C-alpha positions in Angstrom: 91.1 113.3 138.3 88.1 114.0 136.1 84.6 113.2 137.2 84.4 110.4 134.7 87.6 108.8 136.0 86.1 108.9 139.5 83.6 106.3 138.1 86.5 104.1 137.0 88.2 103.0 140.3 90.2 100.2 138.5 91.9 102.6 136.0 95.2 104.3 136.7 94.4 108.0 136.0 97.9 109.0 135.1 98.1 106.3 132.4 94.5 106.7 131.1 94.3 108.5 127.7 91.1 109.5 125.9 91.9 109.5 122.2 90.9 112.7 120.4 91.2 113.8 116.8 93.9 116.4 117.6 96.2 113.5 118.5 96.8 113.1 114.8 97.5 116.8 114.1 101.2 116.9 114.8 102.2 113.6 113.2 105.1 114.0 110.7 104.4 112.8 107.2 106.8 110.4 105.6 107.9 111.3 102.0 109.7 108.0 101.1 108.0 105.3 99.0 106.0 102.9 101.1 108.0 99.8 101.8 106.5 96.3 101.3 107.8 92.8 102.1 106.2 90.0 100.2 106.3 86.3 101.4 105.1 83.3 99.5 104.6 79.7 100.6 106.1 77.3 98.0 109.5 76.3 96.7 108.3 74.5 93.6 109.9 75.4 90.3 106.6 76.6 89.0 105.2 78.0 92.2 101.9 79.7 91.7 102.1 81.5 95.0 105.4 82.9 93.9 104.0 83.9 90.5 101.0 85.6 92.2 103.4 87.3 94.6 105.4 88.6 91.6 102.2 90.0 90.1 101.5 91.7 93.3 105.0 93.1 93.4 104.6 94.6 89.9 101.4 96.3 90.9 102.9 97.7 94.1 105.9 99.1 92.3 103.6 100.6 89.6 101.7 102.4 92.5 104.9 103.9 93.8 106.0 101.3 96.4 109.4 99.8 97.1 109.1 96.1 97.1 111.3 93.2 98.4 110.4 89.5 98.0 111.8 87.0 100.5 113.0 83.7 99.0 112.1 80.9 101.5 114.6 78.4 100.1 117.2 77.6 102.7 115.2 78.9 105.7 115.4 76.3 108.5 112.5 75.0 110.4 111.6 77.2 113.5 114.0 76.4 116.4 115.9 74.0 114.1 118.8 76.5 113.9 119.8 79.5 116.0 118.4 82.9 115.3 121.8 83.9 113.9 121.2 81.7 110.8 121.7 83.9 107.7 118.3 83.3 106.3 116.6 84.0 109.6 118.5 87.3 109.9 117.6 88.2 106.3 113.9 87.6 107.0 113.9 89.6 110.3 115.8 92.5 108.8 113.3 92.7 106.0 110.4 92.6 108.4 111.9 95.6 110.4 112.5 97.4 107.1 109.0 97.0 105.8 105.9 99.1 106.5 103.5 96.7 105.0 103.5 93.0 104.0 101.8 90.6 101.6 101.5 86.9 102.6 100.6 84.5 99.8 100.3 80.8 100.4 99.0 77.8 98.5 96.2 75.9 100.3 97.4 72.4 101.1 95.3 70.0 103.0 92.9 72.8 103.8 95.5 75.0 105.4 98.5 77.3 104.6 101.7 75.4 103.8 104.4 74.6 106.4 106.7 76.8 104.3 104.5 79.8 104.8 104.0 79.1 108.5 107.7 78.6 109.1 108.4 82.1 107.7 105.8 83.6 110.0 107.0 81.6 113.0 110.5 83.0 112.6 109.2 86.6 112.9 109.4 87.5 116.6 106.7 89.4 118.4 109.4 91.4 120.1 113.0 92.0 119.1 114.6 94.0 121.9 112.6 97.2 122.3 111.2 96.8 118.8 107.9 95.0 117.9 108.7 94.0 114.3 105.1 93.6 113.1 103.1 95.8 115.3 101.0 98.4 113.5 102.2 97.4 110.0 99.7 96.7 107.2 99.1 93.2 105.8 97.3 91.8 102.7 96.7 88.1 102.5 96.3 86.0 99.3 96.1 82.3 98.5 96.2 80.0 95.5 94.5 76.6 95.3 94.5 73.7 92.8 90.7 73.1 93.0 87.7 75.2 93.6 87.9 78.5 95.4 88.6 78.3 99.1 89.5 80.7 101.9 91.0 78.5 104.5 94.6 79.8 104.1 93.7 83.4 104.0 91.5 83.0 107.0 94.4 81.4 108.9 96.8 84.1 107.9 94.3 86.8 109.1 94.3 85.2 112.5 98.1 85.3 112.6 98.2 88.9 111.4 95.8 89.9 114.2 97.8 87.9 116.7 101.0 89.8 115.5 99.1 93.1 115.9 99.1 94.0 112.2 96.5 96.1 110.4 95.1 93.4 108.1 93.2 95.1 105.3 89.6 94.0 104.6 90.1 92.9 101.0 91.9 89.6 100.0 92.6 87.4 97.0 91.9 83.7 96.6 92.8 82.3 93.2 91.1 79.0 92.3 92.6 76.5 89.8 95.7 78.6 89.7 97.3 76.4 87.1 94.7 77.8 84.6 95.4 81.5 85.5 99.0 81.9 84.4 100.5 81.7 80.9 103.7 79.9 79.9 105.8 83.0 80.8 104.4 82.9 84.3 102.2 86.0 83.9 98.7 86.1 85.2 96.0 86.1 82.6 93.3 88.8 82.4 90.4 87.7 84.7 88.3 88.7 87.6 90.9 87.1 89.8 93.5 89.4 88.4 91.3 92.4 88.9 90.9 91.4 92.6 94.6 91.3 93.0 94.8 94.9 91.6 92.0 95.9 94.1 93.9 94.3 97.0 97.2 96.0 96.2 95.5 99.3 95.7 93.8 98.9 99.1 97.1 97.9 100.8 98.9 101.0 99.5 96.1 103.2 100.7 96.0 101.7 104.2 99.8 101.9 104.4 100.0 105.5 103.5 97.2 106.3 105.9 98.6 104.4 108.9 102.4 104.1 108.7 103.1 107.4 110.4 100.4 107.0 113.1 100.8 103.3 113.8 102.7 103.9 117.1 99.7 105.8 118.3 97.1 103.4 116.9 98.7 100.4 118.7 99.5 102.2 122.0 97.7 100.3 124.8 96.6 101.3 128.3 97.5 97.8 129.6 101.1 98.1 128.3 101.5 101.6 129.6 100.5 100.3 133.0 102.8 97.3 132.7 105.7 99.5 131.9 104.9 101.7 134.9 104.8 98.7 137.2 108.1 97.4 135.9 109.6 100.8 136.6 108.2 100.8 140.1 109.7 97.4 140.8 113.2 98.5 139.6 113.0 101.6 141.7 111.9 99.6 144.7 114.8 97.1 144.3 117.4 99.9 144.1 116.0 101.5 147.2 116.4 98.3 149.3 
């Protein structure tokens, strides 16, 4: 044990790792297009969160990404149906497939919509040995009918952190969304649109930067210790 570890009596020396720059040297580099799952929080016929999501999808595809948009129609309320429900399985499969996500919700009563929250609530923190969201990138956006607000994006940031995602610094909040889209559903030129371009550009950069090293970035001492303790318990049980 090193001298420094001698000063840390509560640390398990065999599980303690000091990160160094060379940890990144031998990481393989993916060559496939970055994969993005986009979620939106409204099922209205003219849903501005869906229209904004579609604009984001076009930008991500133009930047070389592979994009899939989940349609929340038909998704049951959390715990209202078993996990084997087809829409739940569709959502979960897409989450596992993705390397980054975009969450876009209307702001309703000062919060994200129930439709948005239901989608997030159906995404498990663990799925067998897989953590579906851990280490994946996330961009958050919202639309509102009145003045610009950030309640929904702030809430989604909290959820992203809770789900151990790498939530990028930039975000989009489109005020008076009904004025920002033309009759064909395309976003009009504006500073709001330019912000969406900025956010998608940043999301692609962060995804390319982190997708191959995310297992290392989210590796935790406490979980390594927990795994070791569980192993010790199993060995102890077998030896009785």
